[in-house]
LOFI-489121 format. One record per residue: residue number from 1; z, x, y of N, C-alpha, C in turn. Coordinates in nm, 2 decimals. Last residue first. Example, Ala and Ser with C-alpha at 12.3 -4.5 7.8 and 13.67 -1.06 7.14 Angstrom:
ATOM   nr    n_pz    n_px    n_py   ca_pz   ca_px   ca_py    c_pz    c_px    c_py
ATOM    2    0.71    1.28   -0.22    0.71    1.37   -0.11    0.79    1.29    0.00
ATOM    1    0.78    1.32   -0.57    0.78    1.23   -0.45    0.78    1.32   -0.33
This chain:
ATOM   nr    n_pz    n_px    n_py   ca_pz   ca_px   ca_py    c_pz    c_px    c_py
ATOM  170   -0.89   -1.33   -1.50   -0.99   -1.37   -1.41   -1.08   -1.26   -1.39
ATOM  169   -0.66   -1.27   -1.67   -0.81   -1.32   -1.74   -0.92   -1.35   -1.63
ATOM  168   -0.43   -1.17   -1.62   -0.52   -1.10   -1.58   -0.66   -1.14   -1.63
ATOM  167   -0.20   -1.24   -1.91   -0.27   -1.26   -1.77   -0.37   -1.17   -1.75
ATOM  166   -0.14   -1.19   -2.18   -0.06   -1.09   -2.05   -0.13   -1.12   -1.93
ATOM  165   -0.22   -1.33   -2.39   -0.10   -1.40   -2.32   -0.06   -1.31   -2.20
ATOM  164   -0.43   -1.16   -2.48   -0.46   -1.28   -2.39   -0.34   -1.33   -2.31
ATOM  163   -0.35   -0.98   -2.66   -0.35   -0.94   -2.52   -0.39   -1.05   -2.42
ATOM  162   -0.36   -1.11   -2.91   -0.25   -1.08   -2.84   -0.25   -1.04   -2.69
ATOM  161   -0.64   -1.09   -2.98   -0.58   -1.20   -2.92   -0.45   -1.20   -2.85
ATOM  160   -0.86   -0.86   -3.00   -0.72   -0.85   -3.00   -0.66   -0.98   -2.91
ATOM  159   -1.12   -0.81   -3.03   -1.07   -0.90   -3.11   -0.92   -0.91   -3.11
ATOM  158   -1.23   -0.65   -2.85   -1.18   -0.58   -2.96   -1.10   -0.66   -3.04
ATOM  157   -1.35   -0.84   -2.68   -1.45   -0.72   -2.73   -1.37   -0.66   -2.85
ATOM  156   -1.14   -0.98   -2.61   -1.25   -1.03   -2.67   -1.33   -0.93   -2.74
ATOM  155   -0.98   -0.79   -2.48   -0.93   -0.87   -2.59   -1.03   -0.90   -2.68
ATOM  154   -1.15   -0.74   -2.24   -1.12   -0.63   -2.34   -1.06   -0.70   -2.48
ATOM  153   -1.16   -1.00   -2.12   -1.29   -0.94   -2.20   -1.26   -0.83   -2.27
ATOM  152   -0.88   -1.02   -2.08   -0.96   -1.12   -2.15   -1.08   -1.06   -2.21
ATOM  151   -0.83   -0.80   -1.91   -0.75   -0.82   -2.03   -0.84   -0.92   -2.12
ATOM  150   -1.15   -0.71   -1.76   -1.02   -0.78   -1.78   -0.95   -0.76   -1.91
ATOM  149   -1.37   -0.47   -1.61   -1.33   -0.57   -1.71   -1.19   -0.61   -1.69
ATOM  148   -1.41   -0.27   -1.42   -1.47   -0.41   -1.38   -1.44   -0.51   -1.51
ATOM  147   -1.40    0.00   -1.64   -1.39   -0.04   -1.50   -1.47   -0.18   -1.49
ATOM  146   -1.25   -0.05   -1.96   -1.37   -0.03   -1.87   -1.34   -0.07   -1.73
ATOM  145   -1.03    0.14   -2.14   -1.02    0.02   -2.07   -1.14    0.05   -1.96
ATOM  144   -1.21    0.38   -2.37   -1.09    0.36   -2.27   -1.14    0.21   -2.22
ATOM  143   -1.30    0.51   -2.63   -1.30    0.36   -2.58   -1.20    0.32   -2.49
ATOM  142   -1.47    0.81   -2.66   -1.34    0.74   -2.66   -1.38    0.60   -2.62
ATOM  141   -1.67    1.07   -2.80   -1.67    0.91   -2.73   -1.54    0.84   -2.76
ATOM  140   -1.64    1.27   -2.94   -1.69    1.29   -2.82   -1.69    1.17   -2.72
ATOM  139   -1.54    1.29   -3.20   -1.68    1.22   -3.18   -1.73    1.27   -3.04
ATOM  138   -1.27    1.37   -3.17   -1.35    1.37   -3.31   -1.49    1.37   -3.29
ATOM  137   -1.15    1.30   -2.92   -1.15    1.44   -2.98   -1.25    1.45   -3.09
ATOM  136   -1.23    1.01   -2.92   -1.29    1.13   -2.79   -1.28    1.26   -2.85
ATOM  135   -1.11    0.94   -3.13   -1.26    0.93   -3.12   -1.30    1.04   -3.02
ATOM  134   -0.83    0.96   -3.07   -0.87    1.01   -3.18   -1.04    1.04   -3.19
ATOM  133   -0.84    0.80   -2.84   -0.83    0.93   -2.80   -0.86    0.99   -2.94
ATOM  132   -0.92    0.54   -2.96   -0.98    0.58   -2.85   -0.97    0.74   -2.83
ATOM  131   -0.73    0.52   -3.19   -0.85    0.49   -3.21   -0.94    0.56   -3.08
ATOM  130   -0.48    0.62   -3.15   -0.53    0.62   -3.28   -0.67    0.59   -3.28
ATOM  129   -0.43    0.55   -2.87   -0.42    0.69   -2.94   -0.50    0.71   -3.06
ATOM  128   -0.50    0.29   -2.82   -0.56    0.39   -2.74   -0.56    0.55   -2.81
ATOM  127   -0.33    0.17   -3.03   -0.46    0.15   -3.02   -0.54    0.27   -2.96
ATOM  126   -0.07    0.25   -2.95   -0.12    0.29   -3.08   -0.27    0.28   -3.08
ATOM  125   -0.05    0.14   -2.70   -0.03    0.29   -2.71   -0.11    0.34   -2.84
ATOM  124   -0.05   -0.14   -2.77   -0.15   -0.08   -2.67   -0.17    0.07   -2.68
ATOM  123    0.18   -0.17   -2.91    0.04   -0.18   -2.97   -0.07   -0.15   -2.89
ATOM  122    0.36   -0.09   -2.74    0.33    0.02   -2.83    0.22   -0.02   -2.92
ATOM  121    0.35   -0.29   -2.56    0.30   -0.16   -2.51    0.30   -0.07   -2.61
ATOM  120    0.43   -0.53   -2.70    0.30   -0.51   -2.65    0.26   -0.37   -2.61
ATOM  119    0.69   -0.43   -2.78    0.59   -0.46   -2.88    0.43   -0.46   -2.83
ATOM  118    0.82   -0.35   -2.54    0.80   -0.27   -2.64    0.71   -0.31   -2.74
ATOM  117    0.90   -0.51   -2.30    0.74   -0.47   -2.32    0.71   -0.40   -2.44
ATOM  116    1.15   -0.51   -2.31    1.08   -0.63   -2.33    0.95   -0.60   -2.36
ATOM  115    1.35   -0.29   -2.51    1.28   -0.31   -2.40    1.19   -0.42   -2.42
ATOM  114    1.44   -0.19   -2.76    1.52   -0.31   -2.69    1.46   -0.34   -2.56
ATOM  113    1.27    0.00   -2.84    1.27   -0.13   -2.91    1.35   -0.23   -2.83
ATOM  112    1.18    0.19   -2.57    1.25    0.19   -2.69    1.24    0.03   -2.73
ATOM  111    1.05    0.44   -2.38    1.01    0.30   -2.44    1.07    0.28   -2.56
ATOM  110    1.17    0.68   -2.33    1.22    0.57   -2.26    1.17    0.45   -2.29
ATOM  109    0.91    0.86   -2.40    1.04    0.87   -2.36    1.08    0.76   -2.28
ATOM  108    0.65    0.84   -2.59    0.70    0.77   -2.47    0.83    0.76   -2.45
ATOM  107    0.50    1.08   -2.76    0.63    1.01   -2.74    0.63    0.96   -2.60
ATOM  106    0.28    1.23   -3.00    0.28    1.15   -2.87    0.43    1.07   -2.87
ATOM  105    0.15    1.50   -3.14    0.29    1.41   -3.14    0.31    1.36   -2.99
ATOM  104   -0.11    1.60   -3.31   -0.05    1.56   -3.17    0.05    1.47   -3.20
ATOM  103   -0.20    1.86   -3.49   -0.12    1.77   -3.49   -0.08    1.72   -3.36
ATOM  102   -0.51    2.01   -3.58   -0.42    1.98   -3.47   -0.33    1.87   -3.49
ATOM  101   -0.61    2.24   -3.81   -0.61    2.12   -3.77   -0.52    2.11   -3.65
ATOM  100   -0.57    2.47   -3.94   -0.70    2.47   -3.89   -0.72    2.31   -3.82
ATOM   99   -0.28    2.45   -4.03   -0.39    2.47   -4.13   -0.51    2.43   -4.07
ATOM   98   -0.20    2.32   -3.73   -0.16    2.30   -3.88   -0.27    2.32   -3.97
ATOM   97   -0.08    2.33   -3.43   -0.18    2.40   -3.51   -0.13    2.36   -3.63
ATOM   96    0.04    2.11   -3.23    0.08    2.20   -3.30   -0.04    2.21   -3.40
ATOM   95    0.14    1.95   -2.92    0.04    1.97   -2.98    0.07    2.11   -3.08
ATOM   94    0.27    1.67   -2.75    0.30    1.79   -2.82    0.20    1.82   -2.93
ATOM   93    0.30    1.48   -2.47    0.19    1.51   -2.58    0.24    1.64   -2.63
ATOM   92    0.48    1.20   -2.33    0.48    1.34   -2.39    0.39    1.37   -2.49
ATOM   91    0.59    1.02   -2.07    0.48    1.04   -2.15    0.44    1.19   -2.20
ATOM   90    0.90    0.91   -1.95    0.79    1.02   -1.96    0.71    1.00   -2.08
ATOM   89    1.02    0.70   -1.70    1.01    0.74   -1.84    0.91    0.86   -1.85
ATOM   88    1.08    0.61   -1.45    1.15    0.68   -1.47    1.14    0.74   -1.63
ATOM   87    0.94    0.27   -1.54    0.97    0.37   -1.42    1.06    0.45   -1.48
ATOM   86    0.89    0.07   -1.71    0.83    0.21   -1.73    0.88    0.29   -1.64
ATOM   85    1.00   -0.16   -1.60    1.06   -0.11   -1.72    1.00    0.02   -1.74
ATOM   84    0.96   -0.32   -1.37    0.97   -0.16   -1.35    1.03   -0.11   -1.48
ATOM   83    1.01   -0.59   -1.44    0.86   -0.52   -1.42    0.84   -0.37   -1.39
ATOM   82    1.15   -0.74   -1.64    1.19   -0.61   -1.56    1.06   -0.54   -1.54
ATOM   81    1.02   -0.96   -1.74    1.11   -0.97   -1.65    1.15   -0.85   -1.56
ATOM   80    0.66   -0.91   -1.79    0.80   -0.91   -1.86    0.90   -0.91   -1.72
ATOM   79    0.39   -0.90   -1.70    0.43   -0.98   -1.81    0.57   -0.98   -1.89
ATOM   78    0.35   -0.71   -1.52    0.36   -0.85   -1.47    0.42   -0.94   -1.57
ATOM   77    0.49   -0.40   -1.44    0.43   -0.49   -1.56    0.46   -0.63   -1.54
ATOM   76    0.46   -0.14   -1.27    0.47   -0.27   -1.24    0.42   -0.35   -1.36
ATOM   75    0.60    0.19   -1.15    0.53    0.11   -1.26    0.54   -0.04   -1.21
ATOM   74    0.63    0.52   -1.08    0.61    0.39   -1.01    0.53    0.30   -1.12
ATOM   73    0.62    0.76   -1.22    0.72    0.73   -1.09    0.72    0.61   -1.03
ATOM   72    0.66    0.89   -1.52    0.61    0.78   -1.44    0.72    0.75   -1.32
ATOM   71    0.54    1.21   -1.60    0.65    1.14   -1.55    0.62    1.00   -1.47
ATOM   70    0.37    1.36   -1.84    0.36    1.29   -1.75    0.48    1.21   -1.72
ATOM   69    0.31    1.66   -2.02    0.41    1.55   -1.98    0.38    1.50   -1.87
ATOM   68    0.18    1.86   -2.28    0.16    1.79   -2.15    0.27    1.66   -2.12
ATOM   67    0.14    2.14   -2.48    0.24    2.04   -2.44    0.19    1.99   -2.30
ATOM   66   -0.06    2.33   -2.59    0.08    2.31   -2.65    0.14    2.19   -2.61
ATOM   65   -0.31    2.35   -2.47   -0.29    2.37   -2.61   -0.17    2.35   -2.67
ATOM   64   -0.14    2.44   -2.17   -0.28    2.42   -2.22   -0.26    2.46   -2.39
ATOM   63    0.12    2.28   -2.04    0.10    2.41   -2.13   -0.03    2.39   -2.22
ATOM   62    0.27    2.13   -1.81    0.14    2.15   -1.86    0.12    2.29   -1.92
ATOM   61    0.47    1.89   -1.66    0.46    2.01   -1.76    0.32    2.01   -1.81
ATOM   60    0.42    1.68   -1.52    0.55    1.77   -1.46    0.55    1.89   -1.56
ATOM   59    0.21    1.46   -1.32    0.22    1.58   -1.44    0.35    1.68   -1.40
ATOM   58    0.29    1.14   -1.28    0.29    1.28   -1.23    0.30    1.37   -1.33
ATOM   57    0.15    0.82   -1.26    0.21    0.93   -1.33    0.20    1.06   -1.27
ATOM   56    0.21    0.47   -1.18    0.17    0.62   -1.12    0.22    0.71   -1.21
ATOM   55    0.08    0.18   -1.31    0.17    0.28   -1.31    0.11    0.39   -1.23
ATOM   54    0.04   -0.17   -1.38   -0.01   -0.05   -1.30    0.10    0.05   -1.30
ATOM   53   -0.07   -0.46   -1.53    0.00   -0.33   -1.54   -0.05   -0.24   -1.46
ATOM   52   -0.20   -0.71   -1.46   -0.12   -0.72   -1.58   -0.01   -0.58   -1.58
ATOM   51   -0.37   -0.72   -1.24   -0.29   -0.84   -1.28   -0.21   -0.81   -1.40
ATOM   50   -0.57   -0.45   -1.38   -0.56   -0.56   -1.26   -0.47   -0.69   -1.29
ATOM   49   -0.45   -0.20   -1.48   -0.52   -0.32   -1.55   -0.48   -0.43   -1.43
ATOM   48   -0.43    0.13   -1.38   -0.41   -0.01   -1.35   -0.48   -0.10   -1.45
ATOM   47   -0.28    0.45   -1.29   -0.34    0.36   -1.39   -0.32    0.22   -1.37
ATOM   46   -0.32    0.72   -1.10   -0.26    0.59   -1.09   -0.36    0.52   -1.21
ATOM   45   -0.16    1.06   -1.07   -0.27    0.97   -1.09   -0.23    0.82   -1.11
ATOM   44   -0.10    1.37   -0.96   -0.06    1.25   -1.00   -0.17    1.16   -1.00
ATOM   43    0.02    1.72   -1.03   -0.10    1.62   -1.02   -0.03    1.47   -1.04
ATOM   42    0.23    1.86   -1.11    0.23    1.82   -0.97    0.10    1.72   -0.92
ATOM   41    0.04    2.07   -1.31    0.17    2.03   -1.26    0.17    1.98   -1.12
ATOM   40   -0.29    1.95   -1.37   -0.19    2.05   -1.34   -0.06    2.00   -1.31
ATOM   39   -0.43    1.70   -1.46   -0.41    1.81   -1.54   -0.30    1.91   -1.52
ATOM   38   -0.51    1.46   -1.31   -0.42    1.44   -1.44   -0.37    1.57   -1.50
ATOM   37   -0.58    1.32   -1.00   -0.58    1.42   -1.09   -0.48    1.41   -1.19
ATOM   36   -0.72    0.96   -0.91   -0.62    1.08   -0.91   -0.65    1.18   -1.01
ATOM   35   -0.73    0.68   -1.11   -0.76    0.74   -0.98   -0.67    0.87   -0.96
ATOM   34   -0.86    0.52   -1.38   -0.78    0.61   -1.34   -0.79    0.65   -1.21
ATOM   33   -1.05    0.34   -1.49   -1.00    0.30   -1.37   -0.89    0.39   -1.31
ATOM   32   -1.09    0.39   -1.75   -1.22    0.44   -1.66   -1.15    0.43   -1.51
ATOM   31   -0.84    0.49   -1.97   -0.90    0.39   -1.87   -0.99    0.46   -1.75
ATOM   30   -0.83    0.66   -2.20   -0.73    0.52   -2.16   -0.79    0.44   -2.08
ATOM   29   -1.04    0.82   -2.27   -0.97    0.76   -2.35   -0.87    0.65   -2.34
ATOM   28   -1.16    0.92   -2.03   -1.24    0.93   -2.15   -1.18    0.84   -2.26
ATOM   27   -0.95    0.94   -1.82   -1.07    0.83   -1.81   -1.16    0.83   -1.93
ATOM   26   -0.83    1.15   -1.93   -0.75    1.04   -1.94   -0.86    0.93   -1.92
ATOM   25   -0.84    1.42   -2.04   -0.96    1.36   -2.01   -0.92    1.20   -2.01
ATOM   24   -0.62    1.53   -2.15   -0.63    1.54   -2.01   -0.75    1.47   -1.95
ATOM   23   -0.71    1.51   -2.42   -0.58    1.43   -2.38   -0.60    1.42   -2.21
ATOM   22   -0.91    1.69   -2.42   -0.97    1.55   -2.43   -0.84    1.48   -2.39
ATOM   21   -0.77    1.94   -2.40   -0.86    1.92   -2.31   -0.89    1.74   -2.31
ATOM   20   -0.59    1.91   -2.61   -0.55    1.94   -2.51   -0.65    1.87   -2.39
ATOM   19   -0.80    1.95   -2.83   -0.74    1.83   -2.83   -0.66    1.82   -2.70
ATOM   18   -0.88    2.21   -2.78   -0.97    2.09   -2.76   -0.91    1.96   -2.76
ATOM   17   -0.66    2.35   -2.82   -0.71    2.37   -2.69   -0.81    2.24   -2.67
ATOM   16   -0.61    2.31   -3.09   -0.51    2.25   -2.98   -0.59    2.25   -2.87
ATOM   15   -0.92    2.21   -3.23   -0.84    2.32   -3.21   -0.72    2.25   -3.10
ATOM   14   -0.96    1.94   -3.48   -1.00    2.02   -3.37   -0.89    2.13   -3.35
ATOM   13   -0.94    1.72   -3.66   -1.02    1.82   -3.68   -1.06    1.88   -3.55
ATOM   12   -0.61    1.57   -3.61   -0.74    1.59   -3.57   -0.80    1.72   -3.62
ATOM   11   -0.33    1.35   -3.67   -0.40    1.48   -3.69   -0.55    1.48   -3.67
ATOM   10   -0.07    1.19   -3.48   -0.21    1.19   -3.54   -0.26    1.34   -3.56
ATOM    9    0.22    1.00   -3.44    0.15    1.15   -3.47    0.03    1.12   -3.53
ATOM    8    0.42    0.83   -3.21    0.30    0.82   -3.28    0.25    0.97   -3.30
ATOM    7    0.72    0.68   -3.08    0.63    0.80   -3.12    0.52    0.76   -3.21
ATOM    6    0.96    0.54   -2.86    0.82    0.53   -2.94    0.75    0.64   -2.96
ATOM    5    1.28    0.64   -2.90    1.16    0.65   -2.83    1.04    0.63   -2.91
ATOM    4    1.55    0.46   -3.04    1.44    0.57   -3.06    1.33    0.54   -2.98
ATOM    3    1.73    0.29   -3.09    1.71    0.33   -2.97    1.62    0.44   -2.96
ATOM    2    1.71    0.00   -3.31    1.69    0.12   -3.29    1.69    0.17   -3.14
ATOM    1    1.98   -0.25   -3.35    1.84   -0.21   -3.31    1.83   -0.07   -3.29
């Protein structure tokens, strides 16, 4: 089995600075429930899907238009045996200008195929990145996890029945 970290690359019609600003708008593409600051080195924020997943991320590197790194300092995944599987991993965004467009290379360092949450987590990341973040950058409107919703309501809205097995349906 591969030991490679999960990576997704997308290219957008935007400058690296515009893409970087959108990535930093975590409430606009990942979750409206984010609490805390997300942009400067040392900033920490908390992400939570009630009853399913929560994590605290701390910005460890921020080079506008080039690179953003968040370190997971605390995590709980309720749908796997190793509830702390994300702890001490890094979420990395590398941006490169290519012919008037920006390539965004996302890597979740430490999220590997051998991990129990790999399939569910990579599906979620891919959806948020290739749909929500992409749309936030290109149209100004992302599709983050909504405040006051649950996994069940989000799954129903997006037709993603795989999410229904994760709990948090109340």
